[in-house]
Every structure is written in C-alpha cells, then in structure tokens.
VOTI-239471 format. One record per residue (C-alpha): x, z negated, y; residue number from 1. Coordinates in steps of 0.02 Angstrom, whole numbers. Last residue first. Layout:
BEGIN
r c1: X&c3: Z&c2: Y&pos: NUM
...
END
This chain:
BEGIN
r c1: 118&c3: 669&c2: 502&pos: 152
r c1: 243&c3: 711&c2: 341&pos: 151
r c1: 391&c3: 644&c2: 445&pos: 150
r c1: 318&c3: 480&c2: 454&pos: 149
r c1: 276&c3: 458&c2: 272&pos: 148
r c1: 448&c3: 518&c2: 222&pos: 147
r c1: 537&c3: 388&c2: 345&pos: 146
r c1: 397&c3: 239&c2: 264&pos: 145
r c1: 464&c3: 302&c2: 94&pos: 144
r c1: 639&c3: 262&c2: 145&pos: 143
r c1: 593&c3: 90&c2: 196&pos: 142
r c1: 546&c3: 31&c2: 12&pos: 141
r c1: 376&c3: -23&c2: 0&pos: 140
r c1: 320&c3: -192&c2: -60&pos: 139
r c1: 131&c3: -186&c2: -101&pos: 138
r c1: 129&c3: -130&c2: -281&pos: 137
r c1: 295&c3: -141&c2: -343&pos: 136
r c1: 396&c3: -25&c2: -478&pos: 135
r c1: 465&c3: 105&c2: -352&pos: 134
r c1: 586&c3: 202&c2: -466&pos: 133
r c1: 566&c3: 289&c2: -627&pos: 132
r c1: 711&c3: 356&c2: -733&pos: 131
r c1: 660&c3: 286&c2: -912&pos: 130
r c1: 472&c3: 260&c2: -977&pos: 129
r c1: 450&c3: 452&c2: -977&pos: 128
r c1: 337&c3: 550&c2: -866&pos: 127
r c1: 452&c3: 539&c2: -715&pos: 126
r c1: 346&c3: 595&c2: -546&pos: 125
r c1: 227&c3: 446&c2: -568&pos: 124
r c1: 349&c3: 319&c2: -486&pos: 123
r c1: 363&c3: 455&c2: -352&pos: 122
r c1: 191&c3: 466&c2: -327&pos: 121
r c1: 168&c3: 281&c2: -316&pos: 120
r c1: 308&c3: 290&c2: -169&pos: 119
r c1: 219&c3: 424&c2: -81&pos: 118
r c1: 48&c3: 326&c2: -98&pos: 117
r c1: 128&c3: 168&c2: -23&pos: 116
r c1: 209&c3: 264&c2: 114&pos: 115
r c1: 37&c3: 337&c2: 151&pos: 114
r c1: -36&c3: 163&c2: 149&pos: 113
r c1: 116&c3: 107&c2: 267&pos: 112
r c1: 89&c3: 254&c2: 378&pos: 111
r c1: -99&c3: 238&c2: 410&pos: 110
r c1: -196&c3: 408&c2: 388&pos: 109
r c1: -250&c3: 376&c2: 218&pos: 108
r c1: -339&c3: 500&c2: 97&pos: 107
r c1: -525&c3: 467&c2: 90&pos: 106
r c1: -587&c3: 292&c2: -2&pos: 105
r c1: -746&c3: 272&c2: -107&pos: 104
r c1: -700&c3: 395&c2: -257&pos: 103
r c1: -696&c3: 271&c2: -400&pos: 102
r c1: -533&c3: 293&c2: -501&pos: 101
r c1: -465&c3: 355&c2: -335&pos: 100
r c1: -277&c3: 330&c2: -399&pos: 99
r c1: -198&c3: 263&c2: -227&pos: 98
r c1: -358&c3: 197&c2: -145&pos: 97
r c1: -463&c3: 122&c2: -288&pos: 96
r c1: -348&c3: 69&c2: -436&pos: 95
r c1: -187&c3: 35&c2: -341&pos: 94
r c1: -248&c3: -36&c2: -176&pos: 93
r c1: -421&c3: -112&c2: -211&pos: 92
r c1: -379&c3: -165&c2: -403&pos: 91
r c1: -218&c3: -235&c2: -349&pos: 90
r c1: -271&c3: -330&c2: -201&pos: 89
r c1: -410&c3: -401&c2: -312&pos: 88
r c1: -270&c3: -445&c2: -445&pos: 87
r c1: -162&c3: -533&c2: -308&pos: 86
r c1: -315&c3: -632&c2: -253&pos: 85
r c1: -345&c3: -684&c2: -433&pos: 84
r c1: -157&c3: -731&c2: -459&pos: 83
r c1: -179&c3: -850&c2: -276&pos: 82
r c1: -342&c3: -913&c2: -332&pos: 81
r c1: -268&c3: -971&c2: -496&pos: 80
r c1: -118&c3: -1041&c2: -405&pos: 79
r c1: -245&c3: -1157&c2: -297&pos: 78
r c1: -320&c3: -1204&c2: -463&pos: 77
r c1: -174&c3: -1251&c2: -538&pos: 76
r c1: -105&c3: -1349&c2: -378&pos: 75
r c1: -245&c3: -1487&c2: -388&pos: 74
r c1: -432&c3: -1453&c2: -377&pos: 73
r c1: -459&c3: -1616&c2: -472&pos: 72
r c1: -570&c3: -1547&c2: -590&pos: 71
r c1: -540&c3: -1379&c2: -555&pos: 70
r c1: -343&c3: -1367&c2: -618&pos: 69
r c1: -343&c3: -1353&c2: -802&pos: 68
r c1: -484&c3: -1223&c2: -799&pos: 67
r c1: -438&c3: -1117&c2: -648&pos: 66
r c1: -261&c3: -1123&c2: -703&pos: 65
r c1: -312&c3: -1056&c2: -865&pos: 64
r c1: -416&c3: -928&c2: -794&pos: 63
r c1: -279&c3: -871&c2: -684&pos: 62
r c1: -163&c3: -851&c2: -833&pos: 61
r c1: -289&c3: -765&c2: -941&pos: 60
r c1: -323&c3: -648&c2: -799&pos: 59
r c1: -131&c3: -620&c2: -775&pos: 58
r c1: -132&c3: -565&c2: -973&pos: 57
r c1: -280&c3: -466&c2: -964&pos: 56
r c1: -177&c3: -357&c2: -847&pos: 55
r c1: -99&c3: -261&c2: -993&pos: 54
r c1: -275&c3: -209&c2: -1058&pos: 53
r c1: -294&c3: -92&c2: -910&pos: 52
r c1: -142&c3: 19&c2: -987&pos: 51
r c1: -260&c3: 68&c2: -1137&pos: 50
r c1: -329&c3: 176&c2: -977&pos: 49
r c1: -507&c3: 167&c2: -914&pos: 48
r c1: -602&c3: 305&c2: -810&pos: 47
r c1: -584&c3: 451&c2: -909&pos: 46
r c1: -508&c3: 621&c2: -858&pos: 45
r c1: -330&c3: 588&c2: -913&pos: 44
r c1: -161&c3: 642&c2: -856&pos: 43
r c1: -15&c3: 532&c2: -937&pos: 42
r c1: 73&c3: 396&c2: -835&pos: 41
r c1: -52&c3: 265&c2: -857&pos: 40
r c1: -80&c3: 296&c2: -1042&pos: 39
r c1: 115&c3: 261&c2: -1068&pos: 38
r c1: 78&c3: 72&c2: -1012&pos: 37
r c1: 27&c3: 27&c2: -1195&pos: 36
r c1: 172&c3: 116&c2: -1297&pos: 35
r c1: 280&c3: 75&c2: -1149&pos: 34
r c1: 265&c3: -115&c2: -1197&pos: 33
r c1: 448&c3: -130&c2: -1250&pos: 32
r c1: 523&c3: -65&c2: -1097&pos: 31
r c1: 435&c3: 34&c2: -943&pos: 30
r c1: 290&c3: -100&c2: -965&pos: 29
r c1: 403&c3: -253&c2: -1001&pos: 28
r c1: 572&c3: -216&c2: -891&pos: 27
r c1: 493&c3: -124&c2: -735&pos: 26
r c1: 313&c3: -175&c2: -726&pos: 25
r c1: 344&c3: -336&c2: -777&pos: 24
r c1: 489&c3: -361&c2: -650&pos: 23
r c1: 374&c3: -278&c2: -510&pos: 22
r c1: 213&c3: -387&c2: -562&pos: 21
r c1: 314&c3: -547&c2: -553&pos: 20
r c1: 396&c3: -506&c2: -387&pos: 19
r c1: 219&c3: -459&c2: -306&pos: 18
r c1: 151&c3: -607&c2: -413&pos: 17
r c1: 267&c3: -709&c2: -306&pos: 16
r c1: 210&c3: -666&c2: -134&pos: 15
r c1: 14&c3: -714&c2: -199&pos: 14
r c1: 85&c3: -877&c2: -262&pos: 13
r c1: 148&c3: -902&c2: -100&pos: 12
r c1: 1&c3: -865&c2: -14&pos: 11
r c1: -118&c3: -977&c2: -130&pos: 10
r c1: 2&c3: -1111&c2: -128&pos: 9
r c1: 30&c3: -1109&c2: 54&pos: 8
r c1: -150&c3: -1109&c2: 92&pos: 7
r c1: -177&c3: -1255&c2: -24&pos: 6
r c1: -28&c3: -1356&c2: 53&pos: 5
r c1: -137&c3: -1316&c2: 232&pos: 4
r c1: -308&c3: -1374&c2: 159&pos: 3
r c1: -221&c3: -1531&c2: 129&pos: 2
r c1: -196&c3: -1605&c2: -48&pos: 1
END
C-alpha cells in the first residue's frame, strides 16, 4: 500500500474513533457499564479510577491490529496506529488537559480548548447515568464555542 493510503487509513480510523468513543460513552458507559464508569463521575483524590479499565478494550483492539497486521504492514497495522493515536490524544486532552490528573497544563486560553473544557464540565454536571450531554472527546457542539467566547 502507498504512504497516502496508509495515512488515509490512520486519519480515517482516528476520526472514526471519535464516533465510536461517543457511542460507547453514551450507550455503553452511561448504560449497562455504568457501574464501571460511575467512578469517573464521583469526586476522588486518587490517580486511577475503575473507569480507566474500560479503555483496555481499545488497547486490546489496537494490539490485535498490530499483531495481525505487522507481518505485511497491511491495513490492520495502520488501523492499530489510528486507534493508538486516538488513545494518546485522549490521554493528553481528557486526562491531562481537562481533568489535570498530572498538573502540567494551565487553564487554556484557546477558544476551542475552553469550549471543550466547558462541554466536559456540562457532561459532569449530572452525577447519575441519565441526563448527561456532550459525550465526545474532541468534537464540541457549537453552543459551547458561544459560551467560551462570552467568558473571555
């Protein structure tokens, strides 16, 4: 496969992961796996939460893609790269920037990052599994951009 095809597979997988993560978050984690995800919605003072286990699912899929696609570097390998890149973005954006699990970032002044932070805070406003909104990680509803611009 060409470099262009491989790049398209990686980028397509990354974008698809946002859709998959949104659906899993809304219908699985706020559904029948709420008992695991609930730890993410409760205040705590420890680094890890039971919810962190839910992302092992994506890690296993990426690992399988690497294992079965690495001999010939076929599409499975590049799908594994896309899933892994999304996982790295998730860790950077969600865990470090938004939740500040490790205090290395200050509060963002960029409108997009502020809108993302506001959307996430709105998601966490509801403590139960029902009634939340904004389930994605990187896509932000336009209404949160309007709020972020007003709070400047």
